[in-house]
C-alpha positions in Angstrom: 0.1 -4.8 9.7 2.6 -6.2 7.3 1.8 -5.7 3.6 3.2 -8.7 1.6 3.5 -7.2 -1.8 6.5 -8.9 -3.3 8.8 -5.9 -3.0 12.3 -6.3 -1.8 13.6 -2.7 -2.3 15.2 -0.6 0.4 12.0 1.3 1.1 10.3 -2.0 1.9 13.3 -2.9 4.2 12.8 0.3 6.2 9.1 -0.3 6.4 9.7 -3.8 7.9 12.5 -2.7 10.3 10.2 0.0 11.7 7.1 -2.3 11.9 7.5 -3.0 15.6 8.7 -6.6 15.8 8.2 -10.1 14.5 4.7 -11.5 13.6 3.2 -14.1 11.3 4.4 -12.3 8.2 7.8 -11.1 9.4 10.8 -12.9 10.8 14.1 -11.2 11.9 17.3 -13.3 12.0 20.6 -12.0 13.2 22.6 -14.3 11.0 22.5 -17.6 9.1 25.4 -19.9 8.0 24.4 -22.4 5.4 27.7 -24.3 5.8 25.9 -25.6 8.9 23.2 -28.1 8.0 21.1 -27.2 11.0 20.9 -23.5 9.8 19.8 -24.6 6.3 17.1 -26.9 7.7 15.7 -24.2 10.0 15.6 -21.7 7.1 13.7 -24.2 4.9 11.2 -24.8 7.7 10.8 -21.0 8.2 10.3 -20.5 4.5 7.8 -23.2 4.0 5.9 -22.3 7.1 5.6 -18.7 6.0 4.4 -19.8 2.5 1.7 -21.9 4.2 0.2 -18.8 5.7 -1.4 -16.8 2.8 -0.1 -14.5 1.3 3.4 -15.3 2.6 5.9 -13.1 4.4 9.4 -11.7 4.8 12.6 -12.8 6.4 15.1 -10.1 7.2 18.7 -11.3 8.0 21.0 -8.9 9.9 18.4 -7.6 12.4 17.6 -8.6 16.0 14.1 -9.4 17.2 13.3 -5.6 17.4 14.5 -4.8 13.9 17.7 -3.2 15.1 21.1 -3.9 13.4 22.6 -7.1 14.8 26.3 -7.0 15.8 26.8 -10.8 15.3 25.8 -10.5 11.6 29.1 -8.8 10.7 30.8 -12.1 9.8 27.9 -13.4 7.7 28.7 -14.7 4.2 26.1 -12.6 2.3 26.8 -14.3 -1.1 24.9 -17.4 0.2 21.5 -15.6 0.0 21.2 -15.3 -3.7 17.5 -15.9 -4.6 18.2 -18.9 -6.9 20.4 -20.5 -4.2 17.6 -20.0 -1.6 15.0 -21.4 -3.9 17.1 -24.5 -4.6 17.5 -25.2 -0.9 13.7 -24.9 -0.3 12.8 -27.1 -3.3 15.1 -29.9 -2.1 12.5 -30.6 0.6 9.2 -29.8 -1.1 7.5 -30.7 -4.4 5.7 -27.4 -4.8 7.2 -24.6 -6.9 8.0 -22.3 -4.0 10.5 -19.5 -4.7 12.5 -17.0 -2.7 13.1 -13.4 -3.8 16.1 -11.8 -2.1 18.0 -8.5 -2.2 21.0 -7.2 -0.2 21.0 -3.7 1.2 23.7 -1.6 2.8 22.3 0.8 5.4 24.8 3.1 7.2 27.6 0.5 6.8 25.4 -2.4 8.0 24.3 -5.2 5.6 20.8 -6.7 5.5 19.3 -9.4 3.3 15.6 -9.0 2.6 13.8 -12.2 1.5 10.3 -12.4 0.3 8.4 -15.7 0.3 5.0 -15.7 -1.5 2.3 -18.4 -1.0 1.6 -20.7 -4.0 -0.9 -19.3 -6.5 -3.0 -22.5 -6.3 -3.7 -21.8 -2.6 -2.8 -25.3 -1.6 -0.8 -25.9 1.6 2.7 -27.4 1.1 3.9 -30.5 3.0 7.6 -31.4 3.4 8.5 -34.1 0.9 11.7 -35.3 2.7 13.0 -35.7 6.2 14.9 -32.7 7.5 17.5 -34.2 9.8 21.1 -33.7 10.8 23.6 -34.7 13.5 24.2 -32.2 16.3 27.6 -31.5 17.8 27.5 -34.7 19.8 26.6 -36.9 16.9 23.0 -37.2 17.9 20.3 -36.9 15.1 18.2 -33.7 15.3 14.9 -33.7 13.4 13.8 -30.3 12.2 10.8 -31.5 10.1 9.4 -34.8 8.9 8.2 -36.0 5.5 4.4 -35.3 5.1 4.4 -32.7 7.9 2.5 -29.4 7.3 4.1 -26.5 9.2 2.6 -23.0 9.4 3.8 -19.7 10.7 1.8 -18.6 13.8 2.9 -15.3 15.3 6.7 -15.6 15.7 6.7 -19.4 15.7 6.2 -22.3 13.4 3.5 -24.8 14.3 2.1 -28.0 12.8 -1.3 -27.3 11.2 -4.3 -28.0 13.3 -7.6 -29.3 12.2 -9.4 -26.0 12.9 -7.0 -24.2 10.5 -7.7 -26.2 7.4 -10.8 -24.4 6.4 -9.0 -21.1 6.5 -6.0 -22.5 4.7 -8.0 -24.0 1.9 -10.1 -20.8 1.5 -7.6 -19.4 -1.0 -7.7 -22.6 -3.1 -11.5 -22.7 -3.0 -11.5 -19.0 -4.2 -9.2 -19.9 -7.0 -11.5 -22.7 -8.1 -14.5 -20.4 -8.1 -12.6 -17.8 -10.1 -11.6 -20.4 -12.7 -15.2 -21.6 -12.9 -16.4 -18.1 -13.4 -14.1 -17.4 -16.3 -16.4 -19.4 -18.7 -19.3 -17.2 -17.7 -17.1 -14.1 -18.0 -16.3 -15.0 -21.6 -20.1 -15.2 -22.3 -20.6 -11.9 -20.6 -17.8 -10.3 -22.6 -19.4 -11.5 -25.9 -22.8 -10.1 -24.9 -21.1 -6.8 -24.0 -19.3 -6.7 -27.3 -22.5 -7.3 -29.2 -24.4 -4.7 -27.3 -21.6 -2.2 -28.0 -21.7 -3.0 -31.8 -25.5 -2.3 -31.8 -25.1 1.0 -30.0 -26.5 -0.3 -26.7 -24.8 -0.2 -23.4 -24.5 -3.3 -21.2 -26.1 -3.5 -17.7 -24.1 -2.3 -14.7 -24.7 -4.7 -11.8 -22.9 -4.7 -8.4 -20.7 -7.7 -7.9 -20.0 -8.5 -11.6 -16.6 -9.7 -12.5 -14.0 -6.9 -12.6 -12.9 -7.6 -16.2 -16.5 -7.5 -17.4 -17.1 -4.4 -15.3 -14.2 -2.7 -17.0 -15.6 -3.4 -20.4 -19.0 -2.3 -19.5 -17.8 1.0 -17.9 -15.7 1.8 -21.0 -18.8 1.4 -23.3 -21.0 3.5 -20.9 -18.5 6.3 -20.7 -17.9 6.2 -24.5 -21.6 6.5 -25.1 -22.0 9.1 -22.3 -24.5 7.1 -20.3 -24.3 9.5 -17.3 -27.7 8.6 -15.9 -26.9 4.9 -15.9 -23.5 5.6 -14.3 -25.0 7.8 -11.7 -27.5 5.1 -10.7 -24.7 2.5 -10.5 -22.7 4.8 -8.2 -25.6 4.9 -5.8 -26.0 1.1 -6.1 -22.4 0.4 -5.3 -22.2 3.0 -2.4 -25.2 1.4 -0.8 -23.3 -1.8 -0.4 -20.6 -0.2 1.7 -22.3 -0.9 5.1 -22.4 -4.6 4.5 -19.4 -5.0 2.2 -16.5 -2.5 2.5 -14.8 -4.0 -0.6 -17.5 -2.3 -2.6 -15.2 0.7 -2.6 -13.1 -1.0 -5.2 -15.9 -0.8 -7.7 -16.6 2.8 -6.7 -13.0 3.8 -7.2 -13.0 2.0 -10.5 -15.9 4.2 -11.7 -14.0 7.3 -10.5 -10.8 6.2 -12.2 -12.6 5.8 -15.5 -14.4 9.0 -15.1 -11.0 10.8 -14.9 -9.7 8.8 -17.9 -12.8 9.9 -19.9 -12.7 13.5 -18.6 -16.2 13.1 -17.2 -15.8 15.5 -14.2 -19.5 15.3 -13.3 -19.3 11.6 -12.7 -16.0 11.9 -10.9 -17.5 14.4 -8.5 -20.5 12.0 -7.9 -18.0 9.3 -7.0 -16.2 11.5 -4.5 -19.5 12.6 -3.0 -20.6 9.0 -2.7 -17.2 8.0 -1.1 -17.5 10.9 1.3 -21.0 9.8 2.2 -19.7 6.3 2.9 -17.0 7.8 5.1 -19.5 9.9 7.0 -21.8 6.9 7.5 -19.3 4.8 9.4 -20.8 3.7 12.7 -18.3 4.6 15.4 -19.8 2.1 17.7 -19.0 -0.9 15.5 -15.9 -3.0 15.9 -14.9 -2.7 12.2 -15.0 1.1 12.1 -11.2 1.4 11.8 -11.0 -1.1 9.0 -13.7 0.9 7.2 -11.8 4.1 7.7 -8.7 2.5 6.2 -10.7 1.3 3.2 -11.8 4.9 2.6 -8.3 6.2 2.9 -7.0 3.6 0.5 -9.8 4.6 -2.0 -8.8 8.2 -1.7 -5.1 7.4 -2.5 -6.1 5.4 -5.5 -8.3 8.1 -6.9 -5.5 10.6 -6.2 -3.0 8.5 -8.0 -5.3 8.5 -11.1 -5.6 12.3 -10.9 -1.8 12.6 -10.8 -1.3 10.1 -13.7 -3.7 12.1 -15.9 -2.5 15.5 -14.6 -5.9 16.6 -13.3 -4.4 19.1 -10.9 -7.7 21.1 -10.7 -9.6 18.3 -9.1 -7.1 17.5 -6.3 -7.7 20.4 -3.8 -11.5 20.2 -3.8 -11.1 16.4 -3.3 -8.7 16.4 -0.4 -9.8 19.6 1.4 -13.2 18.2 2.5 -13.4 18.5 6.3 -14.2 15.7 8.6 -17.7 15.7 10.2 -17.7 17.3 13.6 -16.5 15.0 16.4 -15.7 15.4 20.1 -12.0 15.8 19.4 -11.5 18.1 16.5 -12.5 19.1 13.0 -9.9 17.8 10.6 -8.9 19.9 7.7 -9.1 16.8 5.6 -11.2 13.7 5.8 -8.2 11.7 4.6 -6.3 12.6 7.7 -9.2 11.6 9.9 -9.2 8.1 8.3 -5.5 7.7 8.7 -5.6 8.7 12.4 -8.5 6.2 13.0 -6.4 3.5 11.5 -3.4 4.3 13.7 -5.6 4.4 16.8 -6.7 0.9 16.1 -3.2 -0.3 15.9 -3.4 -1.1 12.2 -0.1 0.8 11.8 2.8 1.2 14.2 2.4 5.0 14.6 1.0 8.1 12.9 4.1 8.6 10.8 3.9 5.2 9.1 4.4 5.2 5.3 2.5 1.9 5.3 -0.6 3.7 4.3 0.9 4.0 0.8 1.9 0.3 0.8 -1.6 -0.8 1.6 -3.0 1.2 -1.3 -0.3 -0.3 -3.6 -1.2 -3.8 -2.5 -4.9 -3.2 -3.0 -4.4 -1.8 -6.5 -2.3 -4.8 -7.4 -5.1 -7.1 -6.5 -7.8 -5.0 -8.1 -6.4 -3.4 -11.3 -9.8 -1.8 -11.9 -8.8 1.0 -9.5 -5.7 1.7 -11.5 -6.6 1.4 -15.2 -3.7 1.5 -17.7 -1.1 1.4 -15.0 0.3 -2.0 -16.0 -0.3 -3.6 -12.6 -1.7 -6.8 -14.2 0.7 -7.1 -17.1 3.8 -9.1 -17.6 5.8 -6.0 -16.5 4.0 -6.0 -13.1 7.1 -5.0 -11.2 7.7 -2.0 -13.4 4.0 -1.1 -13.1 4.1 -1.3 -9.3 7.2 0.9 -9.1 5.5 3.5 -11.3 2.3 3.3 -9.3 4.2 3.8 -6.1 5.6 7.0 -7.6 2.0 8.1 -8.3 0.9 7.3 -4.7 3.8 9.2 -3.2 3.2 12.2 -5.5 -0.4 12.3 -4.6 0.4 12.1 -0.9 2.8 15.1 -1.3 0.2 17.2 -3.3 -2.6 16.3 -0.9 -0.5 17.5 2.0 0.5 20.7 0.1 -3.2 21.5 -0.6 -4.0 21.1 3.1 -1.0 23.1 4.3 -1.8 25.9 1.9 -5.6 26.1 1.8 -7.0 23.6 4.3 -9.4 24.9 6.9 -9.5 23.1 10.3 -7.0 21.3 12.5 -4.8 18.2 12.1 -3.3 19.5 8.8 -1.8 16.4 7.0 1.0 14.0 7.5 3.4 13.3 4.6 3.5 9.5 4.5 5.7 9.8 1.4 8.7 10.7 3.7 9.1 7.0 4.4 10.1 6.6 0.7 12.9 8.1 -1.4 12.4 11.8 -2.2 13.1 10.9 -5.8 9.6 9.4 -6.0 8.1 12.9 -6.0 10.7 14.5 -8.3 8.3 14.5 -11.3 5.6 16.5 -9.7 8.1 18.8 -7.9 9.7 19.7 -11.3 6.3 20.3 -12.8 4.8 22.4 -10.0 7.8 24.5 -8.9 9.5 25.0 -12.3 9.1 28.1 -14.4 5.6 27.2 -15.6 3.0 28.5 -13.2 0.2 26.7 -14.9 0.1 23.6 -12.8 0.4 25.6 -9.5 -2.6 27.8 -10.6 -4.6 24.7 -11.4 -3.8 23.0 -8.1 -4.2 26.1 -5.9 -6.1 28.8 -7.9 -6.9 30.9 -4.8 -3.3 31.0 -3.4 -0.5 33.3 -4.7 3.1 32.0 -4.8 4.0 33.6 -1.5 1.2 31.7 0.2 2.2 28.5 -1.6 5.8 29.0 -0.5 4.6 29.4 3.1 2.8 26.1 3.1 5.5 24.3 1.1 8.2 25.5 3.6 6.3 24.1 6.5 5.5 20.8 4.7 9.0 20.3 3.5 10.4 20.9 7.0 8.0 18.4 8.5 8.9 15.8 5.8 12.6 16.2 6.5 12.3 16.0 10.3 10.0 13.0 10.2 12.2 11.1 7.7 14.9 11.3 10.3 12.7 10.8 13.3 11.0 7.6 12.2 14.3 5.9 11.3 13.3 5.7 7.7 16.9 6.4 6.8 15.8 8.3 3.7 17.2 11.8 3.9 14.7 14.4 2.8 16.0 17.8 2.0 18.5 17.1 -0.7 16.0 18.4 -3.3 17.1 16.3 -6.3 15.5 18.6 -8.9 16.6 21.8 -7.2 13.2 23.2 -8.1 12.0 23.5 -4.5 15.0 25.4 -3.3 14.8 27.7 -6.3 11.1 28.4 -5.7 11.6 29.0 -2.0 14.5 31.3 -2.6 12.3 33.4 -5.0 9.7 33.6 -2.3 11.6 34.0 1.0 10.0 33.9 4.4 8.8 37.3 5.5 9.5 38.8 9.0 6.6 38.0 11.3 5.0 35.6 8.8 2.8 33.1 10.6 3.9 29.6 9.8 1.4 26.7 9.9 1.7 25.0 13.3 2.7 21.6 12.1 3.0 20.1 15.6 0.2 21.6 17.6 -2.5 19.2 16.7 -0.2 16.1 16.8 1.0 16.9 20.3 -2.5 17.6 21.5 -3.6 14.4 20.0 -0.9 12.4 21.8 -1.8 14.1 25.1 -5.4 13.0 24.6 -4.3 9.5 23.7 -5.7 9.5 20.2 -2.7 8.7 18.1 
């Protein structure tokens, strides 16, 4: 699974290099030389073909087909891959406003260029507007693409669009038309909601209503403390999960607003409903793994909201719910169960993939209702995404810490945040392991600092080892805030102290073939 989210940072590069190989959304190239016309034409064809497969994809220059550093890229002229230059090359051959976003990265002395190509917002496929032709070394004309031709990325190749693919390709455009048509109705609904609010009445809450209208309705219901109406709506939304797993976006939205309005009772009802959805997943159905992933994403988004509003007291009861009994094990956290199920199904490369966090980020970008006031739908979307990524990584770290310190069961938790820079959790580390004990007591009220240090030591060791093992190339252990080392030095390991067995379950799981 490749998450096309528009990012071109180093963390995204590592995610792609470790993804397992080329696919429809990812192309590795060892080198390119735009002084050769044939290289320019093939790049344009690759770029347009990728844009014609929604939502787009990535090209990584400097890597072989397996994502390993290419030796023949050493002589590459990296200045030719400026985003504006690449965009100009593409637009010479198409009439659509396609654009390339590029960024150079140096990793252990090796240079890569990461290029992101996003599909047009209107959802329409893009044909070539000119003939792409050049002479080969023997003077013969070589045609790379023709005027009017539609090319689309299919696996690791580019193919002409076939009749059977048109319905799928136009689905995004049709959805855009429906969305535009619904805006007029949304304006009417907004006016009705506003009038009801002025008269002291709360608007109806109906599953499937437009997200913007739902946000307005939720705000009024929370402001007027309509807990009974909200509770009924929670049940209505949760009941849709079996037929429509995207219903969880509305459920998370209710929970996110409950945290924002400090309505703990409604937040707990949301978590209960989400857990019931998780427990109701039919293991005999083909879509069970996708549903597990939806639940895990929902948990991360609720967790990000808890971190943003510093509701430390709600995190441990949320994450330390055990999985239902199954033939293999009783997981200490239901979140871990959902992650492992996603890995089993091949949705991620392996159990240590940080892509869990990328999937949550992408979903929140598409559905801002799950991340209110995070700026994901504003003009500063890039800044909002970067901050939200910090929140997701911070929740991941705190979730793992809660399981390591006070979780009951097996499986423990895997720190997906180790696939990202350790700086992304610096804020919560400073807050939790500084001189103020308040946040630690709120997060883990039943654990003294010696017990917290025991779990933290094991978790931090696992994060450091996994960051090296999975070729993430982010070194964990430099402790940018120095708060972790200070806290652990104040609470040293005691002779004979029983460390959490961080590898026992993972190894057993691999022997059984479940990871």
